[in-house]
N, C-alpha and C positions, 0 to 999 in steps of 0.2 A: 768289477764283477761282484755278484752277490756270493759271498763266501760263508759257508756254515762250518764251524768247528765242532766236532762231536766229542763228548765224553771227557771234557776238562773238569773232572769231578771237584777239584778244589779251587777252580777259577784262577789257576796259576798263570796261564799264558799272558793275560792282559798286563801283568806286572813285570814281565821280562823284557829285556832290551829288544829281542827279536820281533816283538809284536808290532813295533813301529814299521816293519817291512810291509805291513798290510794297510798302511795309512790311506792309500788311494782306493781302497775297496770298501764295500758295504759288508761289514762283518757281523755275524751272529755267533755267539759262543753258547753252546749248550753245556750246562754243568751237571747234568744227570745222565743216566744211561736209559735209553728207551728200548726195551726188548721187543715191544710189539711192532712188527714191521709196518703195519698199516698206519699206526700213529707216527712212526718215524718218517714214513713217506709224506705224511701231511706236514710235518715240521719242515721238510726239505723241498716242499712243492715249488718254491721259487729259486732254488739254488742253481747257480752256474757252476760252482765248485764246492766240493766237500773235502774237508781236511780230516783225516783219520788220526785218532790218538792210538798209535800202535795197533793192536789187534782187538780192541775193545768192542768194535761193532763189525759184524759180517756184512759184506756187500754181495747180495745174491742177485740172481737173474730176476726174481719176482720183485725185489726192491727196485731195481733199475727200470723195470716195466712201468713203475709208477712215478718216475722222475724224468719227464720229457725234456726239461730245460737243462739237465745236468750235462756238462761237457768235460769236466776235469775232476779227478780224484787225486789228491796230493797227500803223500805219506812218506815214511822213511823205513828202510829195511825190507825184510821179507814180507810176503803178501799172501800167505796161505788162506787168509780170511776174505780174499777178494776173488770173485769169479771173473778172471781176466777175459775169457772168451765172451762172456756176456757183456762186459764193458765194450769190447770191440764191436760186437753186434749192435750195440746201442750208440756207437759213435762217442763213447766216453773214454777219454785218454787217462790212463793210469801213469802217474809219475812217481817214482820212488828211488831215492838214492840208496842203492844196495851195496855200494862199494866205498862208503864213507871212510876217510882216513882216520887212523887212530883207534885204540881200543875203547870200549865202553867201560871206563874206569869205575863208574858208579856200580855197575854189575859186578865187576871184579872185587870191589871193596865189600859189597854185601856178601859175596861168596865167602870171603875170608872171615867176615863177621859171623856168618853162620857156622863156619868151622870152629871158631873160638867158642861160640855159644854152646855148641854140642859137646865139645871136649871138656869145657869147664862148667857145664850144667848151668849156664847163666840164667835162662828163664826160670828153671826150677829153684835155683838158689835165691833169686829175687823174690819169687812168690813166697818162699818159705820165710824170708826175712820180713816181708811186709805183713805176713800172717802171724808174726811173733814167734816163729819156730826156729829162727837163727839158721845154722847150717843144716843142710839136708843130705849131704853126701860128699864124696871125694871125686874131684875131677882128674883130668890127665894133662900132662905137659905136652906141648907140640914138639919141642926140640927133640931131634933124633928119630921122630916118627916119619912114616912115608905117606906122602900125598900123591895119590894116583889121579892124573888129569886125563880125561877122555876127550880128545879133540884138540888138535894142535893149531889153535887159532890165536887171535889177538887177546881175547879175554883170558883164555887159559894161560897164555904166556905172562900176562900181568899177574895172575894169581900165583904163578910159579915164582915170580920175583918176591911177592909178599911172603910166600912160604919159606923161601931160602933165607929171608931176613929174620925169620923166627927159628932158623936152624933145622927146618924140616928137609928130608930127602924128597926129591921129586921123581916120579916115574910116569912115563907117557904111554898112552894107547890111542890109536886114531885109525883113520882110513889108511889104505896102502900109501896114498900120496902124502898124507899127513905124517906117517911114520918115516917116509923117505926124507921129508923136510926136517923132521926132528933129528934124525941120524946125521944129516948133513950139517946141522947146527951143533953137533956134538952133545945132544941131549940124551939122557938115559931112557931107553925104550925097554918095555917088558919083553921077556923071552916069548911069551904067549898071552893070549887073551885070558886064559885061566890063571896064569901067574900074576897078571895085572890085578885082577879082582881079589885073588887070594892074598897077594903080598902087600896090599895097600891098607893102611890104617884108616885113611879117609879117601873116598873116591868122589871126585867132583866132575860133573858132566858139562862139557862146553862144546856142543854141537848145534848146528842149525837143524831145525825140524824140516825134513823133506820126505818125499816118498821113500827114499833110500834109508833114511835114519829113523823113520817112525818105528817104534817098538824095538829099536836096536839093542837095548839093554833088556835082557830076558830074565825070567825067573831062575834059569840055570846059572846066569852070571851072578845074580844076587846070592844064590846058594853057595857060591865059592867064597863069599866074604866071611870074615871072622865075626863071631858073636860080639866082639868088642869094637867093631868097625862102624864107620859113619858114612852114609851116602848123602851127598849134597847135590841139589839140582836147582840152579838158578837159570836154566836155559828154557826148556819146554817140557811139560809133563808127558807129552806124547813120545818122547824119546824112550820111555820105559813102557814095556808091554802092558796092556790093560790088566789091572788087578795085581801085577807082579810085586809092586812095592808094598802094598798092604799085606799080601801073602808072605812076603819076605820078613816084614816086621813081626808078623804073628809067629813066624817060625824062628825068629831071633837072628836072622842073617839078612841084612845087616842088623847090628844091635840098636842102631838109631839112624834116623834120617832127618835132614834139615832141608826144607824145600821152600821155594818162593813161587812155584808154579803148580797148577792143578788142571786136571782134565776139564773141569767146569769152572769158569770164572765169569763174574765174581762168585766165589763159593761162600754162601752165607748160612749154610746149614751147620750149626754148631755140633749137631749129632752125627755128621758125616763120619763114617768109620775110619777114614784115613786122617782127616783133619783132627779128630778127637783122640787119635791113638796116643797113648802115654809116652811112646818112644819117638814121637814126631815133633820137631820144632818147625813152626810154620810162620812165614811172612806172606802178606797178600800181594804178591807180584810187584814188589817195589824195587827190583834190581835197577831199573832205569829211572826211578822216581826221585830225582834231585833237581833243584833249580838249575844247576850248572848243565846237567845232561839235557834237560828240557830245552834250554836256550840254544844249545848246540844243535840238537835234532830239529827243532822247529825253525831255526834259521834256514836250514836246508829245505824244509817243507815250504816255507813262505817264499823262498827264492824260486822254487818251482812254480808257485802260483804267479809270481811276477813275470817269469820267463814266458809262461803260457800267454799271459795277458799282452805281452809285448810281441807275440807272434813267433817266438823262438823257443819252443818248449825244450826242456832238458830232462834227462833221466827217464826217458820214455820206456815203459815196459811193453806197450802195445802200439807201436808207431803207426800201424795201419789205421788206427782210430783217429789219428790227427787230421787226416784230410777229409773226414766225413762231415 
């Protein structure tokens, strides 16, 4: 099959063990992002299969209209960026392993790195030292402080393990089902949503972005947080109501935020009011960007390509498209 891989910005995949899984296919790797849909369609004109790099490119109905040879889209995880109904209408099968075993430890590690960075002022201290200013302030110790984790999933539980190793207290909030699982596991659950946000020195979000969770963290939630608290988000920007984080930082509640995700990505406007906020620590959506995590994720993705080529597709999201 003619397989096109999109958005491998640092040409990483060709150097990973998993890439050998595609040895029997005609593979094209695109190492830039093409935002113009017509130009993207021209690139993919001969594609039988498109491999998506997380959510970097949206697959719309109008794009699919221009790709008559496309039969398979292979990716991993959630797929809010893919018009599944349009895929089915065009006879394009979407395969995505949404129930992969194990936590995304790369994202969990980055989460805790951001917590440390915010509490110890690491970006600011580094900038001051490199500018010849030496120390610029006084950070805070994690031991004895409370980490509030919103979302009782695999990544959140991995972060909880790291926090406890640092002597932090852990407090949970989640959906009703998530809270029930937490209680069954003997985990400490906040008495109320208000108590969760008010009682946490650090709040970290670990929810999938769905229609139900979009905007689930509101301005009222952030207003409950202490002026010395930190909000961390390595999940999805859309979990926070539009404009609420910037308004909260401007109001001093929370006192600081450390985020890996933005409503617009890639965000390249250095003057963006959230990105440039003095109380924001930012990384450019690198929670999953490690060689180890890429090899694990793309092994699944390439296995899906091979399964389809063998006539036995796996992880089908829209199986009705398979027989078209």
